[in-house]
Backbone as a ProteinNet text record, in pm:
[ID]
protein_1_A
[PRIMARY]
MAVVSVPATGDIVLIGAAASVQFAGDRALRLRISAVNLGPTYHGWIWLTGYVLDKRGRAVDRREVYVQAAGIEILTADAGPARRAAGESQRRGLRSRHGSQH
[TERTIARY]
-450	-317.9	-301.7	-197	-167.5	-94.9	-133.8	-68.7	39.1	160.4	273.4	281.9	295.8	314.6	458	473.6	606	626.2	735.4	758	784.7	765.1	789.5	887.1	939.2	1030.4	969.9	1048.1	1002.5	954.1	917.2	872.7	989.5	957.7	1055.8	1013.1	1107	1075.9	1169.8	1122.3	1204.7	1244.4	1373.1	1425.5	1490.5	1427.9	1477.2	1489	1488.9	1509.4	1404.8	1282	1177.4	1207.2	1284.8	1320.4	1443.4	1537.1	1658	1733.8	1787.7	1857.8	1975.8	2032.3	2145.7	2107.9	1977.2	1931.2	1865	1898.6	1841.2	1899.7	1822	1868.3	1909.9	2030	2076.5	2124.9	2116.2	2153.7	2034.7	1915.6	1797.1	1823.1	1757.5	1776.7	1649.6	1644.5	1538.1	1596.7	1523.2	1572.2	1470.1	1514.4	1429.1	1454.9	1351.7	1365.3	1391.3	1495.8	1521.6	1496.2	1496.6	1467.4	1426.2	1334.1	1289.8	1313.7	1391.7	1418.5	1331.9	1233.8	1143.5	1180.8	1306.1	1353.9	1348.9	1381.1	1372.5	1464.1	1407	1480.9	1414.1	1461.1	1390.3	1253.3	1156.4	1018.5	1012.1	950.6	928	1042.1	1150.4	1265.6	1274.6	1322.4	1338.6	1467.2	1517.1	1630.4	1576.1	1624.1	1586.7	1713.1	1705	1814.1	1759	1839.5	1793.2	1898.9	1854.1	1942.3	1906.7	2006.8	1988.7	1967.7	1866.7	1834.3	1879.9	1937.5	1974.7	1851.9	1871	1757.9	1687.7	1756.8	1696.8	1634.7	1643.2	1585.4	1677.2	1805.7	1902.6	1963.2	1980.9	2044.6	2192.3	2241	2380.8	2459.7	2392.6	2462.1	2368.7	2423.6	2345.4	2365.1	2255.9	2263.8	2177.2	2218.7	2136.2	2120.9	1996.5	1971.7	1881.8	1901	1821.8	1742.6	1610.3	1528.3	1398.9	1335.8	1205	1099	1023.4	922.6	823.2	785.8	686.7	738.5	869	927.1	952.5	924.7	947.7	829.1	859.1	753.5	759.8	654.3	650.4	607.6	699.8	673.7	597.9	642.9	573.1	576.9	470.7	461.7	447	519.4	503.8	377.2	269.9	138.8	106.4	207	182.8	130.9	76.1	18.4	117.2	240.7	339.5	368.9	375.7	403.1	290.3	167	53.1	52.2	75	75.2	189.6	309.2	425.5	405	356.5	336.7	235.5	128.2	26.9	80.5	155.7	209.3	313.3	392.6	491.2	420.1	316.1	243.9	177.1	117.2	56	160.3	278	385	431.1	442.3	485.5	380.8	253.6	147.3	144.8	159.1	145.6	261.5	381.6	497	499.9	450	466.7	336.6	224	95.6	62.4	102.7	62.3	168.1	281.1	387	368.5	422.2	416.8	552.4
-4383.2	-4352.4	-4200.8	-4149	-4006.9	-3976.2	-3867.2	-3824.6	-3724.3	-3749	-3661.9	-3555.1	-3429.6	-3321.6	-3323.9	-3333.9	-3334.3	-3197.3	-3129.4	-2997.9	-3009.9	-2900.2	-2894.8	-2781.7	-2779.8	-2675	-2537.6	-2451.4	-2316.3	-2301.2	-2410.4	-2402.8	-2366	-2300.1	-2274.9	-2358.9	-2440.2	-2532.5	-2509.5	-2547.3	-2547.1	-2691.1	-2712.8	-2845.6	-2839.1	-2908.6	-2909.8	-3052.2	-3066.9	-3196.5	-3299.6	-3257.5	-3352.7	-3416.5	-3347.8	-3401	-3490.6	-3456.5	-3536.3	-3477.3	-3563.4	-3515.2	-3425.5	-3438.2	-3353.4	-3206.6	-3176.4	-3038.8	-2985.8	-3043	-3000.9	-2866.2	-2794.2	-2669.5	-2565.1	-2509	-2400.8	-2450.5	-2580.7	-2636.6	-2644.4	-2605	-2601.7	-2504	-2528.5	-2437.4	-2420.3	-2304.7	-2279.5	-2308.1	-2382.3	-2426.6	-2393.3	-2323.8	-2302	-2420.2	-2499	-2624.1	-2598.1	-2663.8	-2658.1	-2793.5	-2902.2	-3034.9	-3129	-3218.1	-3323	-3455.6	-3542.2	-3673.7	-3775.3	-3830.1	-3927.1	-4069.9	-4089.9	-4223.9	-4312.7	-4439.6	-4534.9	-4496.3	-4493.3	-4465.6	-4546	-4526.5	-4584.3	-4519.1	-4594.5	-4546.7	-4414.2	-4315	-4186.7	-4086.9	-4124.5	-4035.6	-3989.6	-3865.1	-3811.3	-3728	-3716.4	-3629.2	-3496.4	-3385.9	-3252.3	-3176.6	-3101.8	-3014	-2872.7	-2779.9	-2642.4	-2547.1	-2427.5	-2321.1	-2280.9	-2282.4	-2238.8	-2087.8	-2041.9	-1899.5	-1840.7	-1719.7	-1651.2	-1580.2	-1502.5	-1435.7	-1334.7	-1285.7	-1189.9	-1258	-1390.4	-1464.2	-1478.1	-1444.6	-1456.4	-1596.4	-1650.8	-1781.5	-1767.5	-1853.2	-1843.3	-1971.8	-2081.7	-2208.1	-2306.1	-2389.9	-2495.9	-2623.1	-2693.7	-2816	-2924.8	-3048.1	-3164.7	-3235.5	-3258.3	-3316.6	-3438.7	-3530.5	-3653.7	-3645.8	-3632.6	-3603.4	-3684.3	-3690.4	-3754.1	-3655.7	-3696.5	-3609.3	-3558.2	-3642.2	-3601.9	-3492.3	-3474.6	-3374.9	-3240.4	-3228.2	-3103.2	-3010.2	-2883.2	-2783.5	-2692.8	-2693	-2606.2	-2467.7	-2370.1	-2233.8	-2153.1	-2159.5	-2092	-2184	-2180.3	-2264.3	-2175	-2208.5	-2142.3	-2199.8	-2121.9	-2174.6	-2158.5	-2140.3	-2126.7	-2255.6	-2249.7	-2368.6	-2482.9	-2453.8	-2561.2	-2628.5	-2552.3	-2606.7	-2697.3	-2652.7	-2734.2	-2867.5	-2865.7	-2989.9	-3080.6	-3024.5	-3104.9	-3157.8	-3075.1	-3116.2	-3228.3	-3219.5	-3324.3	-3456.3	-3453.1	-3578.6	-3635.8	-3551.9	-3599.7	-3664	-3599.1	-3653.7	-3785.9	-3794.8	-3920.9	-4030.7	-3998.9	-4097.4	-4145.2	-4055	-4093.1	-4182	-4149	-4230.5	-4367.9	-4374.8	-4503.5	-4596.7	-4541.9	-4626	-4667.3	-4580.4	-4605.5	-4615.1	-4605	-4598.5	-4717	-4837	-4954.8	-4997.6	-4927.8	-4964.4	-4890.1	-4945.2	-4878.5	-4872.9
3108.4	3058.8	3049.9	3112.6	3106.1	2976.4	2912.7	2790.3	2827.9	2784	2813.1	2706.3	2748.4	2651.9	2603.1	2474.7	2413.1	2350.6	2386.6	2326.5	2177.5	2107.8	1964.1	1935	1816	1773.5	1801.5	1864.8	1897.5	2040.1	2105.8	2244.4	2335.4	2444.4	2549.7	2668.6	2717.5	2826.2	2943	3061.5	3181.4	3207.8	3220.3	3247.9	3384.9	3480.7	3617.7	3668.7	3799.4	3864.1	3823.6	3796.3	3757.6	3622.3	3538.7	3407.4	3415.8	3504.2	3524.8	3643.6	3727.7	3848.4	3814.7	3695.9	3660.6	3645	3639.8	3625.1	3752.5	3866.2	3994.5	4038.5	4116.8	4177.9	4077	4099.6	4012.5	3876.4	3853.3	3722.8	3627	3674.5	3587.4	3474	3360.7	3248.7	3168.8	3102.3	3005.6	2868.6	2789.3	2659.8	2552.1	2445.6	2329.2	2236.3	2210.7	2137.2	1988.8	1938	1794	1727.7	1807.2	1752.4	1864.5	1832.7	1924.7	1854.1	1916.7	1859.5	1932.9	1864.9	1926.9	1889.1	1854.2	1823.2	1946.4	1930.1	2041.3	2157.6	2276.6	2400.1	2510.7	2631.9	2745.5	2755.7	2802.8	2813.2	2890.6	2828	2893.2	2878.6	2815.9	2799.1	2653.7	2633.3	2498.7	2490.2	2368.8	2339.3	2288.6	2347	2302.4	2263.7	2155.9	2115.2	2116.1	2165.6	2168	2218.1	2247	2291.1	2432.6	2520.7	2658.3	2656.5	2730.2	2735.7	2867.8	2862.1	2985.7	3042.9	3149.7	3215.6	3126.2	3025.2	2931.7	2810.2	2803.8	2692.4	2572.4	2590.5	2481.5	2481.3	2361.8	2348.2	2381.5	2475.2	2517.5	2492.5	2466	2445.3	2376.1	2290.5	2226.2	2306.2	2336	2416.2	2358	2382.2	2354.9	2488.4	2529.7	2662	2649.6	2741.1	2748.3	2877.6	2868.1	2985	2985.1	3101.2	3113.4	3062.8	2964.7	2904.5	3008.1	3103.4	3203.9	3296.3	3305.8	3394.3	3330	3202.3	3130.3	3152.5	3179.3	3192.2	3069.9	2989	2871.2	2918.1	2903.7	2950.7	2847.6	2722.3	2612.8	2492.2	2418.1	2298.4	2176.8	2073.2	1944.5	1883.4	1881.6	1844.1	1695.6	1612.4	1469.1	1408.3	1287.3	1223.7	1208.1	1169.7	1151.4	1285.2	1391.7	1524.8	1570	1548.9	1591.5	1518.9	1388.1	1310.4	1354.2	1370.6	1411.8	1553	1642.4	1781.4	1793.8	1719.3	1726.1	1674.2	1563.8	1511.2	1606.6	1672.8	1769.9	1888.3	1938.4	2053.9	2019.2	1898.8	1857.7	1851.6	1799.1	1788.8	1924.8	2021.6	2155.9	2221.2	2205.4	2264.8	2201.4	2070	2003.5	2036.4	2054.9	2087.2	2232.3	2322.3	2464.2	2541	2473.1	2541.2	2627.4	2592.5	2668.8	2770.1	2773	2868.3	2999	3106.3	3238	3297.2
[MASK]
++++++++++++++++++++++++++++++++++++++++++++++++++++++++++++++++++++++++++++++++++++++++++++++++++++++

C-alpha cells in the first residue's frame, strides 16, 4: 500500500494536471495551504483551502480545491512542531480510512 503525502497548514503545494484535469497546463497553481478537510470524499480525493501564490510568492487569491491527493506535489513544508504533529495525525487518518480500498 502506497502512503499518500497529505499537505498540512503552511505547506506550499503545486496543483497541476496530476491532481485534477482542471489544473492542466497554464491553469496549474501554487497554493499555500490554510486548511485540509479530510472528511468523507471519494477515495484518494481531498478538499484543500489556501492562497494562490503569484511568481513572487505573494498571495493573490483564496481558493478551495478538490483534488487527488496522490497528484499533489509538496514544494515546501512548514516543518515547525505544530505542523509535524498535525501532518502526522492527518496522514494516519487518511491511511486508516482509505488504506484497504483500491
